[in-house]
C-alpha positions in Angstrom: 11.7 -5.7 13.9 14.8 -3.5 14.2 14.2 -0.3 16.2 16.4 2.8 15.6 16.4 6.4 17.0 15.8 9.3 14.7 19.5 10.4 14.8 20.9 7.1 13.6 18.1 6.8 10.9 18.9 10.2 9.5 22.8 9.5 9.3 22.5 6.2 7.6 19.1 6.8 5.6 20.2 5.4 2.4 21.9 2.3 3.7 18.8 1.5 6.0 16.7 2.0 3.0 18.6 -0.4 1.0 18.7 -2.9 3.9 15.1 -2.9 4.1 14.3 -3.4 0.4 17.0 -6.2 0.6 15.9 -7.8 3.6 12.1 -7.4 3.0 12.0 -6.6 6.9 10.4 -3.4 8.3 12.4 -1.0 10.5 10.8 1.0 13.3 12.2 4.6 14.0 11.6 6.1 17.3 10.9 9.8 17.4 10.1 12.3 20.2 6.7 12.2 19.3 5.9 8.5 18.4 7.1 6.0 15.9 7.7 5.8 12.0 7.8 2.6 10.1 9.8 2.1 7.2 8.7 -1.0 5.2 9.1 -2.6 2.0 6.3 -2.1 -0.5 5.6 -3.1 -4.1 3.4 -1.4 -6.4 0.7 -3.3 -8.0 0.8 -3.7 -12.0 -1.4 -1.0 -13.8 -4.4 -2.8 -15.2 -5.6 -1.2 -18.3 -9.4 -0.4 -18.5 -11.7 -2.5 -20.6 -12.8 -1.0 -23.7 -16.2 0.6 -23.7 -18.9 -1.9 -24.5 -16.8 -4.9 -23.8 -18.4 -5.8 -20.3 -22.2 -6.0 -20.1 -24.1 -6.3 -16.9 -27.2 -8.5 -16.6 -30.5 -6.7 -15.7 -30.2 -7.9 -12.1 -26.8 -6.7 -11.8 -27.6 -3.4 -13.3 -30.3 -3.0 -10.8 -28.1 -3.9 -7.9 -25.4 -1.5 -9.1 -28.0 1.5 -9.3 -29.5 0.7 -5.9 -26.3 0.8 -3.7 -27.2 -2.9 -2.5 -30.4 -1.9 -0.8 -31.7 -5.1 -2.0 -29.2 -7.3 -0.4 
């Protein structure tokens, strides 16, 4: 993992960000108060909600859902 100082990261942030995205490797930036990690991240696809009434629970599932799992 590459480690940079704050001044180097600030001066070339756009180049640094593009490099992280291309290489898929995280970079750690050392600050006076600690460390900051710049890492690639992919947003998950949005899942559309099911239409109302499509999914039905069995009576046992419904009982467990309403009991906060106390019967497990």
